[in-house]
Steps between C-alpha positions, in 0.01 A plus 500: 500500500274379214183308579557129468248267347387219728702184454324243285527128557599270216209279398560143392239249392456137598453277196127469577465880494705515180253262333210712623664813357555328165128424476386858570400735222639852466208660685547275805874565500439876486265474800754288687799736462395775745426237765845347459643852535311542827638174634854589388481830688330372817547121523452482877167685500344459156344161565365332807676212668309180424575342840696628800770235454526530119722729292242501218312825448182533295434818303154545347366816340298596190461141379871422536631247751867438569647258753862580580785460746738783582855459629572620851645829374225539240748517214378193308144383447407155376158504337345156533151555356326760284148545374335792324126486429 
């Protein structure tokens, strides 16, 4: 049986995050991409839960911060906020 690649979640962007993406230059977008890949592969563990009763997770690494919500099955991720220093 061939090795299967891990299942990746589909990432969607809230309109606020879409505006933030539109304002980023190419260098910031290039730095952001691998972090979005990490979240797509491991949405339940990539970020930390902001509060015990909240579905929002906060991912911060290498000057990139992403606030997101993952569906119960981890197949869809809604990115609510993005920043890249």
